[in-house]
C-alpha positions in Angstrom: 40.8 -34.7 -12.3 41.0 -38.2 -10.9 40.8 -38.9 -7.2 42.2 -41.8 -5.3 39.7 -44.4 -4.1 39.1 -44.2 -0.4 40.4 -47.0 1.8 37.1 -47.1 3.7 36.6 -50.6 5.0 33.6 -50.1 7.2 35.7 -49.1 10.2 34.0 -47.1 12.9 33.3 -43.4 12.1 33.8 -42.4 15.7 36.4 -43.7 18.0 35.3 -46.7 20.0 31.9 -46.9 18.2 32.6 -50.5 17.4 33.0 -51.2 21.1 29.6 -49.8 22.2 27.6 -52.3 24.3 24.0 -52.6 23.4 21.9 -50.2 25.5 24.9 -48.1 26.7 24.6 -44.4 26.5 27.6 -43.0 24.8 28.4 -39.4 23.8 29.6 -39.6 20.2 30.4 -36.0 19.6 32.5 -34.0 22.0 31.0 -30.8 23.5 31.9 -28.4 26.2 30.7 -29.1 29.7 28.6 -26.0 30.2 27.9 -26.6 33.9 31.5 -25.8 34.8 31.8 -22.7 32.7 32.0 -19.4 34.5 30.2 -16.4 33.1 32.8 -13.8 32.4 31.7 -10.5 33.9 31.2 -7.8 31.3 33.9 -5.2 31.5 32.6 -1.8 32.6 33.0 1.1 30.3 33.2 4.8 31.1 31.6 7.5 29.0 31.8 11.2 28.6 28.6 12.7 27.2 28.2 16.3 26.1 25.0 18.4 26.6 24.1 21.8 27.8 23.8 22.1 31.6 20.1 22.9 31.3 19.4 19.6 29.6 21.7 17.6 31.9 19.8 19.1 35.0 16.5 17.9 33.6 17.9 14.4 33.1 19.3 14.3 36.6 16.0 15.4 38.0 14.2 12.6 36.3 16.8 9.9 36.4 17.6 9.5 32.7 20.3 10.4 30.1 20.0 11.2 26.4 22.7 12.1 23.9 23.0 13.6 20.4 19.5 15.2 20.4 17.8 11.9 21.4 19.4 9.5 18.9 19.2 5.8 19.8 22.4 4.4 18.2 24.9 6.0 20.7 22.8 4.7 23.7 23.0 1.2 22.3 26.8 1.2 23.1 26.2 1.8 26.8 25.7 -1.2 29.1 24.1 -1.5 32.5 26.7 -0.6 35.2 28.7 1.7 32.9 29.9 5.0 34.3 28.7 8.2 32.7 29.9 11.8 33.2 28.3 14.8 31.5 30.4 17.7 30.3 28.5 20.9 29.6 30.2 23.5 27.4 27.4 25.9 28.0 24.4 26.5 30.3 21.9 26.7 27.4 22.1 24.8 24.1 23.7 26.8 21.4 25.1 29.6 23.6 28.8 30.3 24.0 28.9 31.4 27.6 32.1 29.6 28.6 30.4 27.5 31.3 32.7 24.4 30.6 31.8 22.2 33.6 31.2 18.6 34.5 27.5 18.6 35.4 26.6 15.0 36.3 28.0 11.6 37.2 26.2 8.3 37.6 25.9 4.7 36.6 23.6 3.3 33.9 20.7 1.1 35.0 19.4 -2.1 33.5 17.2 -1.7 30.4 17.2 -0.8 26.8 16.9 2.7 25.4 13.3 3.9 25.4 11.4 6.8 23.8 10.6 9.7 26.0 8.8 12.9 25.2 10.7 16.1 24.5 9.4 19.5 23.7 10.1 19.1 20.0 9.3 15.4 19.6 10.5 12.1 21.0 14.0 11.2 22.1 15.7 8.0 23.2 16.8 7.8 26.8 18.5 5.4 29.2 17.9 5.3 33.0 20.7 6.4 35.2 21.4 6.4 38.9 22.8 9.8 39.3 25.2 10.5 42.2 24.4 13.6 44.4 27.4 15.6 43.2 28.0 19.3 42.6 29.0 20.7 39.2 32.7 21.1 38.7 34.4 23.5 36.4 36.8 21.9 33.9 39.5 24.5 33.8 41.2 23.7 37.2 41.4 20.0 36.0 43.0 20.5 32.7 46.5 19.2 33.6 45.0 16.3 35.7 42.9 14.4 33.2 44.4 12.1 30.6 41.8 13.0 28.0 42.8 16.7 28.1 46.5 16.1 27.6 46.1 16.6 23.8 45.7 20.3 23.1 42.8 19.5 20.8 40.9 17.4 23.4 37.6 19.3 22.8 37.5 18.2 19.2 36.8 14.6 20.2 33.7 15.8 22.1 31.9 16.9 19.0 30.4 13.4 18.7 28.4 13.9 21.9 29.4 10.6 23.5 33.0 9.3 23.8 34.4 6.4 25.7 37.2 7.5 28.1 39.5 6.0 30.7 38.7 4.5 34.0 41.4 6.6 35.7 39.8 9.8 34.5 36.3 8.6 35.6 37.5 7.7 39.1 39.4 10.9 39.4 36.4 12.9 38.4 34.2 10.8 40.7 36.5 11.5 43.6 36.5 15.3 42.9 32.8 15.5 42.4 32.2 13.7 45.7 34.7 15.7 47.7 36.9 18.8 47.7 39.1 19.5 44.7 42.2 20.7 46.6 42.0 17.7 49.0 41.9 15.3 46.1 44.8 17.0 44.3 47.0 16.8 47.5 46.1 13.1 47.9 47.0 12.4 44.3 50.3 14.2 44.6 51.3 12.2 47.7 50.6 8.8 46.1 
């Protein structure tokens, strides 16, 4: 295939290059002015983690969280400042006692997942600032939470860590930090 000969006649490769005074400092390639850029704040995410109440209580006592039997990958999705709520289907792992309660609420601290010792080996953990909140049964909240509107809502929790809405997180935070009936009345009035 033949190509046309270029019409290059020695003209300047960059605009105004042929007008540069000797010794003048000129920016030949455009680039962004980084000094005026604002750092966009990272958007906070909200997470629902699943573990037995017994395991959550240990994490609260020592200021950490772990999910999926200590796997690292799920913890890598969680950023500092993210909100975390634990749901415990049972008191002890593997039991079917119908406990079904929210057992902890807090905010993830700075830092990467780290290995911590567990009775049966090592597990990855992240540090959390847990709020001083009582455990709250799920059943009275079923019609009030967006993530429970689907009749198969529990099926999503089998993964051990799911992202969920800010409105559900804030509702649960309000309930865990005050009286359930007072919160319901406030929500109905607004």
